[in-house]
N, C-alpha and C positions, 0 to 999 in steps of 0.2 A: 251934158242937157239931154234932160226928158220930158217928150213931148206925148201927149195920149191922144191915139185915133178911136173910131170905133170900126168894129166892124161886126156887119150885118149879113146873116146866112138863113135860109129856107132850105126846105126839103123840093128842093128841085131840080132836073135834071138837067146836063148842056144844053139845051136849046129851051130850059124856063117852064116845062112842062113838071106841074106838081105829082109830087111822086107820093104815096100813101096817104091819099086822101083818106080823113078821118080816122085817124091811127096817130094818136098825139106822141105816143112814146117811140115809134118808130120814125117820124117825122122831125122829133127832138136830137133822136141818134145820126140822122142823115145831117142834120144840121149841124153837130159839133162835128162829124167827119168834115164838113165843110170849111167850119172853122180852124179846125186844126191842118187843113190843106192851105186856108189861106196863111194862116201865122208860119210854118214851113215855106213858101212862094216867099214871105218875107224876111225868112232868118231869124225867126221867133220860135218859142215853143210854147209849151203852155204858162210857165213862171211868168211870159209877158201879162197874161189876162189879169185884170186888176178886179173887173166885175162884168156879171153876165146875167141881161135883162132878160126873162125867157116872157115873151109877148105870148099871151095865151088866151083863147076865146072860151075855153071850158075851166072857169074857176076851181070846179070841184076834182080837178085831176092836177092844179097845181101843186099842190106839197110833192105829188108821186113825182115829178119832172124835175123840182128845185134837190130832190134826193139823189135821181140819176147824174145831174149836172154835177152836185157836189162828187158824188163818188167817183165819177171819171176826172174832176183833180185831183185828187185827195191825193193819188199816186204820184203827183208832181210835186216841185220844189214847195209850192205857198198853194195856199187855196184863194179864189178869190171870194169878193160879196156876189152873192146868187139873190137875185129876187125875179118876182113875176109881175109882170104888168098884164091886165086886162088889155084884150086886143079884140074890139067889137068894132065894127061888122070885119070878118077876115076878109083877105084880101083876094082870095079866089075860093070858089068851092070847094068846101073840103080842107081847104089849109088851115090847123089847128094851131099849129106855133111857130114861131119864128124866133130869131136869136138876133142880139144886139150884144158885141163884147166890147169890154175898154180893156184897150191893149197899150201899157208903155212901152214908147220903144226909146232908149239909149243911144245918144248917139258922143261922139268924141269931140272934146272941146278944139277947135282948131287955133 
């Protein structure tokens, strides 16, 4: 049986403090690291990700951000659908990017 869950990540430290204020690329990279960590914690790899939504406050940077995500996933077994969503207003001053990834989790039938 396969179920889908969504993992959301942001560019924040372990205390919830925003990292890389006003730097969309750095925020995206940290969000991707946090996504990969969340996958490992669930015993999953990048191949489990079916879709990534980039919530970005700056539409001009969106195509570059989509390319960065696609580049990261090209080394994996599958490439998810990647899209950007306009996110206004930001959740915190200086936050330009957050990610939401849909993940397919397959469990054996009992």
